[in-house]
MDTraj code that builds the backbone (N, CA, C; nanometers):
import mdtraj as md
import numpy as np

residues = "MET ASN LEU ASN ASN ILE PHE GLU LEU LEU ILE LEU LEU TYR LEU SER ILE ASN LYS THR ASN CYS SER THR PHE SER ASP TRP ALA LYS LEU ILE ASN ALA THR LYS LEU TYR GLN GLN LYS TYR LEU SER THR ASN ILE GLN TYR PHE ASP ALA ILE PHE LYS THR THR ASN ILE SER LYS GLU CYS ALA LYS SER ILE LEU ASP THR ILE LYS ALA PHE ASP ASN SER GLU ASP TRP SER PHE GLN MET TYR ASN SER TRP GLY LYS PHE PRO PRO SER GLY PHE LEU SER GLY THR PHE ALA ASP PHE GLY ASP TYR ASP GLN CYS LEU ALA ILE ARG PRO ASN GLN VAL ILE LYS LYS SER GLN TYR CYS LEU ILE ASP ILE SER LEU PRO LEU PRO LYS PRO ILE HIS PHE HIS HIS ASN PHE TYR HIS LYS VAL ASP VAL LEU PRO HIS PHE VAL ASN LYS SER GLY ASN ASN VAL PHE ILE GLU LEU SER LYS ASP ALA SER PHE PHE TYR TRP PHE ASN ILE ARG LEU GLY ILE CYS ALA PRO LYS MET CYS SER LYS ARG GLU ILE LYS VAL LEU THR GLU ASN ARG".split()
xyz = np.array([
    [-0.0708, 4.8446, 5.6139],
    [0.0016, 4.7569, 5.5281],
    [0.0446, 4.8313, 5.4056],
    [0.1580, 4.8979, 5.3991],
    [0.1944, 4.9783, 5.2813],
    [0.2785, 4.8948, 5.1904],
    [0.2131, 4.8198, 5.0984],
    [0.2844, 4.7262, 5.0109],
    [0.3041, 4.7802, 4.8712],
    [0.2501, 4.8944, 4.8421],
    [0.2423, 4.9436, 4.7055],
    [0.3639, 5.0321, 4.6750],
    [0.3922, 5.0404, 4.5450],
    [0.4960, 5.1300, 4.4888],
    [0.6299, 5.1103, 4.5633],
    [0.6703, 4.9852, 4.5846],
    [0.7853, 4.9526, 4.6659],
    [0.9115, 5.0017, 4.5958],
    [0.9267, 4.9709, 4.4680],
    [1.0479, 5.0161, 4.3969],
    [1.0578, 5.1660, 4.3977],
    [0.9450, 5.2385, 4.3642],
    [0.9473, 5.3819, 4.3605],
    [0.9920, 5.4411, 4.4958],
    [0.9285, 5.3851, 4.5972],
    [0.9589, 5.4328, 4.7329],
    [1.1070, 5.4201, 4.7618],
    [1.1587, 5.3003, 4.7362],
    [1.3025, 5.2734, 4.7669],
    [1.3951, 5.3591, 4.6855],
    [1.3641, 5.3761, 4.5593],
    [1.4502, 5.4577, 4.4723],
    [1.4450, 5.6033, 4.5205],
    [1.3268, 5.6547, 4.5520],
    [1.3173, 5.7897, 4.5995],
    [1.3887, 5.8100, 4.7343],
    [1.3689, 5.7170, 4.8186],
    [1.4356, 5.7195, 4.9547],
    [1.5857, 5.7136, 4.9367],
    [1.6331, 5.6284, 4.8510],
    [1.7777, 5.6144, 4.8293],
    [1.8371, 5.7440, 4.7709],
    [1.7647, 5.7961, 4.6671],
    [1.8164, 5.9177, 4.6068],
    [1.8111, 6.0342, 4.6974],
    [1.7067, 6.0443, 4.7813],
    [1.7009, 6.1578, 4.8719],
    [1.8102, 6.1473, 4.9786],
    [1.8426, 6.0295, 5.0206],
    [1.9495, 6.0159, 5.1213],
    [2.0886, 6.0390, 5.0628],
    [2.1139, 5.9812, 4.9439],
    [2.2467, 5.9913, 4.8888],
    [2.2688, 6.1020, 4.7876],
    [2.1541, 6.1677, 4.7443],
    [2.1629, 6.2763, 4.6465],
    [2.2550, 6.2457, 4.5281],
    [2.2445, 6.1238, 4.4818],
    [2.3191, 6.0820, 4.3618],
    [2.2227, 6.0154, 4.2676],
    [2.2753, 5.9782, 4.1503],
    [2.1938, 5.8943, 4.0589],
    [2.2412, 5.7512, 4.0658],
    [2.1559, 5.6608, 4.0135],
    [2.1913, 5.5176, 4.0244],
    [2.2621, 5.4738, 3.8932],
    [2.3779, 5.5345, 3.8640],
    [2.4401, 5.5025, 3.7407],
    [2.5593, 5.4087, 3.7508],
    [2.5988, 5.3783, 3.8746],
    [2.7096, 5.2841, 3.8874],
    [2.6637, 5.1581, 3.9588],
    [2.7441, 5.0524, 3.9449],
    [2.7115, 4.9260, 4.0100],
    [2.7042, 4.9433, 4.1601],
    [2.7912, 5.0270, 4.2193],
    [2.7963, 5.0498, 4.3590],
    [2.6603, 5.1066, 4.4028],
    [2.6052, 5.1987, 4.3291],
    [2.4771, 5.2594, 4.3672],
    [2.3662, 5.1548, 4.3617],
    [2.3663, 5.0725, 4.2588],
    [2.2634, 4.9681, 4.2474],
    [2.2771, 4.8667, 4.3645],
    [2.4009, 4.8349, 4.3990],
    [2.4220, 4.7454, 4.5105],
    [2.3656, 4.8043, 4.6366],
    [2.3757, 4.9367, 4.6614],
    [2.3185, 4.9963, 4.7795],
    [2.1677, 4.9887, 4.7691],
    [2.1153, 5.0083, 4.6513],
    [1.9680, 5.0046, 4.6341],
    [1.9163, 4.8639, 4.6641],
    [1.9872, 4.7661, 4.6160],
    [1.9444, 4.6255, 4.6408],
    [1.9544, 4.5928, 4.7896],
    [2.0605, 4.6406, 4.8560],
    [2.0708, 4.6191, 4.9999],
    [1.9633, 4.6906, 5.0755],
    [1.9243, 4.8098, 5.0408],
    [1.8163, 4.8849, 5.1036],
    [1.6869, 4.8089, 5.0833],
    [1.6650, 4.7520, 4.9652],
    [1.5436, 4.6735, 4.9348],
    [1.5407, 4.5529, 5.0230],
    [1.6539, 4.4849, 5.0396],
    [1.6556, 4.3628, 5.1251],
    [1.6232, 4.3966, 5.2701],
    [1.6687, 4.5090, 5.3223],
    [1.6315, 4.5521, 5.4593],
    [1.4869, 4.5743, 5.4692],
    [1.4282, 4.6374, 5.3698],
    [1.2841, 4.6626, 5.3735],
    [1.2113, 4.5313, 5.3687],
    [1.2576, 4.4412, 5.2812],
    [1.1894, 4.3105, 5.2707],
    [1.1930, 4.2336, 5.4021],
    [1.3046, 4.2330, 5.4691],
    [1.3192, 4.1609, 5.5973],
    [1.2200, 4.2228, 5.7040],
    [1.2134, 4.3530, 5.7126],
    [1.1238, 4.4178, 5.7975],
    [0.9774, 4.3834, 5.7673],
    [0.9419, 4.3928, 5.6378],
    [0.8103, 4.3581, 5.5897],
    [0.7751, 4.2163, 5.6232],
    [0.8653, 4.1242, 5.5925],
    [0.8380, 3.9828, 5.6087],
    [0.8079, 3.9513, 5.7554],
    [0.8837, 3.9899, 5.8473],
    [0.8625, 3.9567, 5.9879],
    [0.7340, 4.0166, 6.0431],
    [0.7040, 4.1418, 6.0141],
    [0.5849, 4.2028, 6.0633],
    [0.4607, 4.1472, 6.0064],
    [0.4577, 4.1157, 5.8693],
    [0.3407, 4.0672, 5.8132],
    [0.3101, 3.9206, 5.8387],
    [0.4169, 3.8395, 5.8503],
    [0.3962, 3.6990, 5.8854],
    [0.3343, 3.6911, 6.0242],
    [0.3846, 3.7688, 6.1196],
    [0.3263, 3.7719, 6.2535],
    [0.1796, 3.8176, 6.2486],
    [0.1542, 3.9228, 6.1752],
    [0.0171, 3.9746, 6.1622],
    [-0.0805, 3.8682, 6.1032],
    [-0.0392, 3.8119, 5.9915],
    [-0.1302, 3.7142, 5.9269],
    [-0.1457, 3.5871, 6.0114],
    [-0.0377, 3.5420, 6.0774],
    [-0.0460, 3.4242, 6.1653],
    [-0.1554, 3.4486, 6.2714],
    [-0.1562, 3.5648, 6.3322],
    [-0.2551, 3.6007, 6.4344],
    [-0.3978, 3.5956, 6.3771],
    [-0.4135, 3.6546, 6.2562],
    [-0.5446, 3.6620, 6.1938],
    [-0.5971, 3.5197, 6.1621],
    [-0.5088, 3.4365, 6.1011],
    [-0.5433, 3.3015, 6.0597],
    [-0.5943, 3.2168, 6.1814],
    [-0.5439, 3.2494, 6.2962],
    [-0.5827, 3.1755, 6.4180],
    [-0.7207, 3.2170, 6.4721],
    [-0.7638, 3.3313, 6.4315],
    [-0.8886, 3.3887, 6.4894],
    [-1.0035, 3.4008, 6.3851],
    [-0.9748, 3.3700, 6.2607],
    [-1.0768, 3.3811, 6.1546],
    [-1.0929, 3.2507, 6.0788],
    [-1.1991, 3.2423, 6.0024],
    [-1.2267, 3.1207, 5.9278],
    [-1.1666, 3.1386, 5.7855],
    [-1.0376, 3.1180, 5.7760],
    [-0.9637, 3.1272, 5.6498],
    [-0.9145, 2.9865, 5.6114],
    [-0.9353, 2.9475, 5.4886],
    [-0.8925, 2.8149, 5.4467],
    [-0.7435, 2.8013, 5.4485],
    [-0.6909, 2.6762, 5.4652],
    [-0.5496, 2.6516, 5.4713],
    [-0.4871, 2.6955, 5.3375],
    [-0.5585, 2.6704, 5.2283],
    [-0.5031, 2.7049, 5.0929],
    [-0.4802, 2.8582, 5.0821],
    [-0.5778, 2.9344, 5.1283],
    [-0.5628, 3.0820, 5.1195],
    [-0.4505, 3.1246, 5.2128],
    [-0.4506, 3.0737, 5.3371],
    [-0.3494, 3.1179, 5.4308],
    [-0.2076, 3.0808, 5.3794],
    [-0.1920, 2.9609, 5.3268],
    [-0.0618, 2.9217, 5.2731],
    [-0.0252, 3.0068, 5.1586],
    [-0.1127, 3.0379, 5.0709],
    [-0.0864, 3.1225, 4.9539],
    [-0.0435, 3.2608, 4.9918],
    [-0.1000, 3.3196, 5.0949],
    [-0.0622, 3.4530, 5.1392],
    [0.0801, 3.4458, 5.2044],
    [0.1044, 3.3525, 5.2903],
    [0.2326, 3.3373, 5.3593],
    [0.3446, 3.3057, 5.2556],
    [0.3151, 3.2201, 5.1571],
    [0.4084, 3.1948, 5.0567],
    [0.4391, 3.3092, 4.9633],
    [0.3369, 3.3924, 4.9422],
    [0.3577, 3.5161, 4.8676],
    [0.4497, 3.6099, 4.9415],
    [0.4304, 3.6234, 5.0727],
    [0.5221, 3.7094, 5.1494],
    [0.6627, 3.6525, 5.1443],
    [0.6809, 3.5255, 5.1520],
    [0.8140, 3.4666, 5.1462],
    [0.8757, 3.4887, 5.0036],
    [0.7929, 3.4818, 4.9006],
    [0.8406, 3.5085, 4.7622],
    [0.8841, 3.6524, 4.7512],
    [0.8152, 3.7405, 4.8171],
    [0.8548, 3.8832, 4.8231],
    [0.9923, 3.8968, 4.8874],
    [1.0134, 3.8200, 4.9989],
    [1.1438, 3.8226, 5.0666],
    [1.2543, 3.7694, 4.9785],
    [1.2162, 3.6754, 4.8879],
    [1.3162, 3.6195, 4.7985],
    [1.3289, 3.6956, 4.6700],
    [1.2659, 3.8129, 4.6635],
    [1.2684, 3.9012, 4.5424],
    [1.2166, 3.8406, 4.4139],
    [1.1181, 3.7541, 4.4282],
    [1.0557, 3.6956, 4.3103],
    [0.9728, 3.8057, 4.2394],
    [0.9922, 3.8177, 4.1123],
    [0.9369, 3.9240, 4.0356],
    [0.7848, 3.9320, 4.0444],
    [0.7183, 3.8156, 4.0354],
    [0.5717, 3.8209, 4.0387],
    [0.5165, 3.8748, 4.1655],
    [0.5903, 3.8504, 4.2831],
    [0.5405, 3.8960, 4.4089],
    [0.5478, 4.0511, 4.4183],
    [0.6623, 4.1043, 4.3636],
    [0.6786, 4.2516, 4.3595],
    [0.5741, 4.3103, 4.2677],
    [0.5466, 4.2415, 4.1520],
    [0.4456, 4.2868, 4.0572],
    [0.3088, 4.2937, 4.1294],
    [0.2794, 4.1923, 4.2123],
    [0.1559, 4.1874, 4.2808],
    [0.1404, 4.3072, 4.3738],
    [0.2416, 4.3229, 4.4658],
    [0.2346, 4.4295, 4.5680],
    [0.2376, 4.5671, 4.5046],
    [0.3190, 4.5844, 4.3944],
    [0.3268, 4.7085, 4.3266],
    [0.1996, 4.7542, 4.2611],
    [0.1092, 4.6581, 4.2355],
    [-0.0162, 4.6905, 4.1743],
    [-0.1269, 4.7428, 4.2682],
    [-0.0928, 4.7353, 4.3974],
    [-0.1916, 4.7783, 4.4974],
    [-0.2095, 4.9316, 4.4927],
    [-0.3296, 4.9759, 4.5163],
    [-0.3534, 5.1207, 4.5408],
    [-0.2900, 5.1589, 4.6755],
    [-0.2629, 5.2891, 4.6901],
    [-0.1984, 5.3335, 4.8117],
    [-0.2995, 5.3774, 4.9154],
    [-0.2729, 5.3498, 5.0385],
    [-0.3563, 5.3891, 5.1486],
    [-0.2783, 5.4806, 5.2439],
    [-0.3253, 5.6003, 5.2724],
    [-0.4386, 5.6729, 5.2098],
    [-0.4040, 5.7066, 5.0716],
    [-0.5088, 5.7274, 4.9843],
    [-0.4854, 5.7643, 4.8447],
    [-0.4071, 5.8971, 4.8320],
    [-0.3250, 5.9024, 4.7233],
    [-0.2577, 6.0336, 4.6987],
    [-0.3656, 6.1392, 4.6812],
    [-0.3498, 6.2559, 4.7399],
    [-0.4465, 6.3624, 4.7318],
    [-0.5596, 6.3480, 4.8312],
    [-0.5468, 6.2625, 4.9279],
    [-0.6498, 6.2389, 5.0262],
    [-0.6859, 6.3667, 5.1047],
    [-0.5901, 6.4472, 5.1350],
    [-0.6112, 6.5672, 5.2094],
    [-0.6903, 6.6708, 5.1360],
    [-0.6908, 6.6594, 5.0017],
    [-0.7686, 6.7501, 4.9208],
    [-0.8975, 6.6828, 4.8623],
    [-0.9323, 6.5652, 4.9095],
    [-1.0644, 6.5072, 4.8758],
    [-1.0618, 6.3869, 4.7817],
    [-0.9426, 6.3287, 4.7538],
    [-0.9383, 6.2092, 4.6797],
    [-0.9591, 6.0882, 4.7650],
    [-1.0659, 6.0129, 4.7498],
    [-1.0947, 5.8993, 4.8360],
    [-1.0760, 5.7667, 4.7699],
    [-1.0055, 5.7550, 4.6573],
    [-0.9862, 5.6260, 4.5896],
    [-0.8495, 5.6178, 4.5262],
    [-0.7906, 5.5024, 4.5337],
    [-0.6718, 5.4713, 4.4557],
    [-0.6921, 5.3287, 4.4000],
    [-0.7166, 5.3186, 4.2753],
    [-0.7544, 5.1892, 4.2153],
    [-0.6362, 5.0997, 4.1893],
    [-0.5164, 5.1442, 4.2133],
    [-0.4005, 5.0614, 4.1825],
    [-0.3859, 5.0391, 4.0307],
    [-0.3216, 4.9257, 3.9982],
    [-0.2994, 4.8957, 3.8563],
    [-0.3664, 4.7610, 3.8248],
    [-0.4865, 4.7689, 3.7707],
    [-0.5688, 4.6510, 3.7411],
    [-0.4912, 4.5613, 3.6422],
    [-0.4412, 4.6220, 3.5310],
    [-0.3687, 4.5457, 3.4255],
    [-0.2486, 4.4735, 3.4790],
    [-0.1675, 4.5464, 3.5606],
    [-0.0452, 4.4872, 3.6146],
    [-0.0787, 4.3644, 3.7029],
    [-0.1849, 4.3808, 3.7829],
    [-0.2272, 4.2654, 3.8693],
    [-0.2647, 4.1500, 3.7836],
    [-0.3510, 4.1626, 3.6883],
    [-0.3968, 4.0513, 3.6078],
    [-0.2974, 4.0001, 3.5091],
    [-0.1855, 4.0681, 3.4912],
    [-0.0814, 4.0237, 3.3982],
    [0.0190, 3.9271, 3.4655],
    [0.0038, 3.9064, 3.5955],
    [0.0949, 3.8194, 3.6648],
    [0.0773, 3.6759, 3.6130],
    [0.1907, 3.6107, 3.5800],
    [0.1854, 3.4736, 3.5303],
    [0.1308, 3.3798, 3.6403],
    [0.0432, 3.2913, 3.6054],
    [-0.0056, 3.1952, 3.7053],
    [0.1131, 3.1137, 3.7616],
    [0.1040, 3.0768, 3.8909],
    [0.2089, 2.9945, 3.9522],
    [0.1474, 2.9135, 4.0610],
    [0.2302, 2.8266, 4.1192],
    [0.1778, 2.7315, 4.2225],
    [0.1332, 2.8019, 4.3501],
    [0.1946, 2.9171, 4.3800],
    [0.1696, 2.9863, 4.5039],
    [0.0300, 3.0508, 4.5064],
    [0.0001, 3.1247, 4.3984],
    [-0.1275, 3.2019, 4.3979],
    [-0.2315, 3.1379, 4.3059],
    [-0.1925, 3.0421, 4.2271],
    [-0.2736, 2.9870, 4.1156],
    [-0.2809, 3.0958, 4.0058],
    [-0.3681, 3.1981, 4.0295],
    [-0.3713, 3.3152, 3.9436],
    [-0.3909, 3.4350, 4.0323],
    [-0.3794, 3.5546, 3.9792],
    [-0.4043, 3.6751, 4.0577],
    [-0.5491, 3.7156, 4.0367],
    [-0.6026, 3.7953, 4.1288],
    [-0.7294, 3.8523, 4.1138],
    [-0.7298, 3.9985, 4.1657],
    [-0.7942, 4.0852, 4.0913],
    [-0.8013, 4.2235, 4.1298],
    [-0.9295, 4.2422, 4.2107],
    [-0.9137, 4.3091, 4.3270],
    [-1.0306, 4.3314, 4.4163],
    [-1.0383, 4.4806, 4.4494],
    [-1.1558, 4.5301, 4.4549],
    [-1.1813, 4.6669, 4.4988],
    [-1.2486, 4.6615, 4.6327],
    [-1.1810, 4.7172, 4.7374],
    [-1.2329, 4.7157, 4.8696],
    [-1.2767, 4.8549, 4.9145],
    [-1.3745, 4.8603, 4.9975],
    [-1.4220, 4.9823, 5.0582],
    [-1.3762, 4.9812, 5.2028],
    [-1.3167, 5.0948, 5.2420],
    [-1.2669, 5.1122, 5.3764],
    [-1.3478, 5.2170, 5.4482],
    [-1.4211, 5.1850, 5.5480],
    [-1.4967, 5.2861, 5.6264],
    [-1.4200, 5.3274, 5.7482],
    [-1.4193, 5.4571, 5.7677],
    [-1.3424, 5.5109, 5.8843],
    [-1.4262, 5.4969, 6.0083],
    [-1.3685, 5.4758, 6.1237],
    [-1.4446, 5.4645, 6.2517],
    [-1.5081, 5.5953, 6.2899],
    [-1.6376, 5.5935, 6.3007],
    [-1.7178, 5.7088, 6.3425],
    [-1.8201, 5.6660, 6.4444],
    [-1.8598, 5.7625, 6.5316],
    [-1.9666, 5.7256, 6.6298],
    [-2.0927, 5.6829, 6.5608],
    [-2.1506, 5.5739, 6.6106],
    [-2.2781, 5.5196, 6.5589],
    [-2.3784, 5.5193, 6.6748],
    [-2.5077, 5.5264, 6.6441],
    [-2.5674, 5.5474, 6.5163],
    [-2.5586, 5.6952, 6.4770],
    [-2.5652, 5.7253, 6.3477],
    [-2.5695, 5.8598, 6.3001],
    [-2.6982, 5.9259, 6.3454],
    [-2.6910, 6.0511, 6.3913],
    [-2.8097, 6.1316, 6.4303],
    [-2.9008, 6.1539, 6.3114],
    [-3.0254, 6.1495, 6.3271],
    [-3.1234, 6.1534, 6.2213],
    [-3.1042, 6.2827, 6.1316],
    [-3.0737, 6.3958, 6.1916],
    [-3.0678, 6.5204, 6.1170],
    [-2.9189, 6.5587, 6.0875],
    [-2.8300, 6.4648, 6.1038],
    [-2.6893, 6.4907, 6.0801],
    [-2.6610, 6.5230, 5.9311],
    [-2.5743, 6.6187, 5.9088],
    [-2.5370, 6.6512, 5.7719],
    [-2.3887, 6.6723, 5.7615],
    [-2.3380, 6.7080, 5.6394],
    [-2.1963, 6.7217, 5.6143],
    [-2.1284, 6.8223, 5.7109],
    [-2.2026, 6.9221, 5.7512],
    [-2.1426, 7.0344, 5.8208],
    [-2.1393, 7.0164, 5.9771],
    [-2.2084, 6.9096, 6.0238],
    [-2.1988, 6.8856, 6.1666],
    [-2.0603, 6.8309, 6.2038],
    [-2.0079, 6.8717, 6.3161],
    [-1.8808, 6.8250, 6.3644],
    [-1.9009, 6.6979, 6.4370],
    [-1.8050, 6.6065, 6.4293],
    [-1.8084, 6.4778, 6.5013],
    [-1.6804, 6.4733, 6.5805],
    [-1.6926, 6.4399, 6.7068],
    [-1.5715, 6.4280, 6.7916],
    [-1.5153, 6.2853, 6.7761],
    [-1.4141, 6.2767, 6.6913],
    [-1.3554, 6.1392, 6.6595],
    [-1.2177, 6.1247, 6.7158],
    [-1.1546, 6.2348, 6.7634],
    [-1.0169, 6.2270, 6.8051],
    [-1.0066, 6.1670, 6.9455],
    [-0.9056, 6.0775, 6.9630],
    [-0.8861, 6.0249, 7.0992],
    [-0.8324, 6.1285, 7.1927],
    [-0.8413, 6.1043, 7.3202],
    [-0.7998, 6.2018, 7.4184],
    [-0.6556, 6.2418, 7.4161],
    [-0.5684, 6.1564, 7.3669],
    [-0.4250, 6.1819, 7.3725],
    [-0.3767, 6.2820, 7.2607],
    [-0.4645, 6.3140, 7.1624],
    [-0.4248, 6.4051, 7.0556],
    [-0.4369, 6.5471, 7.1063],
    [-0.3294, 6.6229, 7.0901],
    [-0.3280, 6.7679, 7.1264],
    [-0.4144, 6.8405, 7.0292],
    [-0.5308, 6.8847, 7.0738],
    [-0.6287, 6.9471, 6.9841],
    [-0.6070, 7.0968, 6.9562],
    [-0.4930, 7.1457, 7.0043],
    [-0.4675, 7.2899, 6.9796],
    [-0.3514, 7.3081, 6.8835],
    [-0.2863, 7.2058, 6.8395],
    [-0.1713, 7.2180, 6.7515],
    [-0.2071, 7.2146, 6.6043],
    [-0.1026, 7.2186, 6.5189],
    [-0.1227, 7.2007, 6.3764],
    [-0.1057, 7.0548, 6.3371],
    [-0.2000, 6.9814, 6.3768],
    [-0.1928, 6.8343, 6.3618],
    [-0.2849, 6.7951, 6.2415],
    [-0.2332, 6.7086, 6.1530],
    [-0.3114, 6.6610, 6.0359],
    [-0.4405, 6.5950, 6.0780],
    [-0.4405, 6.5237, 6.1925],
    [-0.5666, 6.4572, 6.2333],
    [-0.6708, 6.5543, 6.2831],
    [-0.6287, 6.6762, 6.3322],
    [-0.7235, 6.7723, 6.3658],
    [-0.7948, 6.8277, 6.2391],
    [-0.7160, 6.8508, 6.1412],
    [-0.7706, 6.8981, 6.0110],
    [-0.8672, 6.7931, 5.9486],
    [-0.8280, 6.6671, 5.9507],
    [-0.9135, 6.5647, 5.8968],
    [-1.0416, 6.5479, 5.9792],
    [-1.0342, 6.5639, 6.1098],
    [-1.1525, 6.5475, 6.1942],
    [-1.2580, 6.6556, 6.1692],
    [-1.2125, 6.7743, 6.1182],
    [-1.3121, 6.8779, 6.0921],
    [-1.4137, 6.8373, 5.9844],
    [-1.3716, 6.7469, 5.8938],
    [-1.4576, 6.6988, 5.7892],
    [-1.4952, 6.5544, 5.8044],
    [-1.4857, 6.5004, 5.9277],
    [-1.5104, 6.3639, 5.9495],
    [-1.6540, 6.3209, 5.9054],
    [-1.7487, 6.4061, 5.9159],
    [-1.8862, 6.3775, 5.8825],
    [-1.9006, 6.3257, 5.7380],
    [-1.8125, 6.3620, 5.6483],
    [-1.8207, 6.3164, 5.5108],
    [-1.8130, 6.1619, 5.5040],
    [-1.7381, 6.1069, 5.6012],
    [-1.7168, 5.9575, 5.5932],
    [-1.8346, 5.8750, 5.6488],
    [-1.9439, 5.9436, 5.6890],
    [-2.0673, 5.8696, 5.7070],
    [-2.1250, 5.8291, 5.5736],
    [-2.0949, 5.9037, 5.4663],
    [-2.1545, 5.8797, 5.3388],
    [-2.0511, 5.8251, 5.2380],
    [-1.9231, 5.8519, 5.2604],
    [-1.8215, 5.8075, 5.1602],
    [-1.7242, 5.7140, 5.2276],
    [-1.6883, 5.6090, 5.1519],
    [-1.5799, 5.5174, 5.1948],
    [-1.4516, 5.5498, 5.1125],
    [-1.3407, 5.5060, 5.1655],
    [-1.2176, 5.5070, 5.0870],
    [-1.2187, 5.3813, 5.0046],
    [-1.1891, 5.3887, 4.8760],
    [-1.1822, 5.2724, 4.7875],
    [-1.0416, 5.2447, 4.7506],
    [-1.0069, 5.1168, 4.7567],
    [-0.8667, 5.0768, 4.7321],
    [-0.8640, 4.9530, 4.6465],
    [-0.7854, 4.9551, 4.5417],
    [-0.7708, 4.8380, 4.4548],
    [-0.6530, 4.7548, 4.5098],
    [-0.6728, 4.6244, 4.5251],
    [-0.5674, 4.5354, 4.5691],
    [-0.5583, 4.4182, 4.4789],
    [-0.4435, 4.3506, 4.4839],
    [-0.4189, 4.2318, 4.4031],
    [-0.4006, 4.1150, 4.5019],
    [-0.4734, 4.0091, 4.4832],
    [-0.4706, 3.8962, 4.5790],
    [-0.4635, 3.7621, 4.5066],
    [-0.4158, 3.6628, 4.5813],
    [-0.4083, 3.5283, 4.5240],
    [-0.5518, 3.4737, 4.4924],
    [-0.5681, 3.4031, 4.3829],
    [-0.6946, 3.3414, 4.3449],
    [-0.7322, 3.2290, 4.4415],
    [-0.6291, 3.1827, 4.5211],
    [-0.6510, 3.0783, 4.6180],
    [-0.7409, 3.1279, 4.7299],
    [-0.7628, 3.2542, 4.7416],
    [-0.8517, 3.3157, 4.8451],
    [-0.9834, 3.3511, 4.7839],
    [-1.0941, 3.3147, 4.8490],
    [-1.2262, 3.3498, 4.7949],
    [-1.2565, 3.4954, 4.8261],
    [-1.3599, 3.5453, 4.7705],
    [-1.4027, 3.6876, 4.7939],
    [-1.4383, 3.7016, 4.9415],
    [-1.5024, 3.6018, 4.9982],
    [-1.5367, 3.6080, 5.1421],
    [-1.4140, 3.6155, 5.2264],
    [-1.3117, 3.5411, 5.1959],
    [-1.1843, 3.5401, 5.2736],
    [-1.1154, 3.6775, 5.2648],
    [-1.1133, 3.7307, 5.1427],
    [-1.0505, 3.8657, 5.1236],
    [-1.1247, 3.9658, 5.2023],
    [-1.2564, 3.9584, 5.2033],
    [-1.3393, 4.0488, 5.2827],
    [-1.3018, 4.0367, 5.4320],
    [-1.2982, 3.9146, 5.4801],
    [-1.2611, 3.8889, 5.6216],
    [-1.1196, 3.9475, 5.6527],
    [-1.0229, 3.9177, 5.5649],
    [-0.8895, 3.9664, 5.5878],
    [-0.8784, 4.1150, 5.5880],
    [-0.9475, 4.1853, 5.4918],
    [-0.9409, 4.3334, 5.4890],
    [-1.0162, 4.3971, 5.5959],
    [-1.1187, 4.3347, 5.6444],
    [-1.1948, 4.3918, 5.7563],
    [-1.1199, 4.3785, 5.8896],
    [-1.0293, 4.2807, 5.8991],
    [-0.9484, 4.2554, 6.0229],
    [-0.8210, 4.3421, 6.0179],
    [-0.7946, 4.4085, 5.9087],
    [-0.6654, 4.4842, 5.8931],
    [-0.6606, 4.5991, 5.9916],
])
top = md.Topology()
chain = top.add_chain()
for i, resn in enumerate(residues, 1):
    res = top.add_residue(resn, chain, resSeq=i)
    for name in ("N", "CA", "C"):
        top.add_atom(name, md.element.get_by_symbol(name[0]), res)
traj = md.Trajectory(xyz[None], top)
């Protein structure tokens, strides 16, 4: 669910494709249209995803409605919803390949969102993401032991980023990835935990 840094992503994408600056109305119109396309794609995939989760987990109607209405607000370009998503940390964190395991997002931006009927208030949450590793861990296992985590369909002889990551997979027995997210206050800590664990 890559919800963070939406404006930056779109501006960089737009500039890289068009190799121009956004100094004319025409350029901004193209940027707005590109944003709308992204919003439509985001809206349909995430509403389907959350609908499926709400049917299989114990999430209150208030929390579910708040999340779905936030997604719709994002589709309608409501500023507070962009502010909410833009405050999320990025997954995987920038610098992950060189050992950065956390992206705390923007705490202040999240909590500066004006209260409204959809979310009541915003709340900043720090979640831990554990990567899937074989369990249980061997008693004498250490950082330097190799763990076979790659699925059979990955070509293990190429220059693949997942091959490089798997060489150090043992680290993730002891370290989680930490991510800052911004969520509606209508959702309890338990519900946020359930939703993030099902992601």
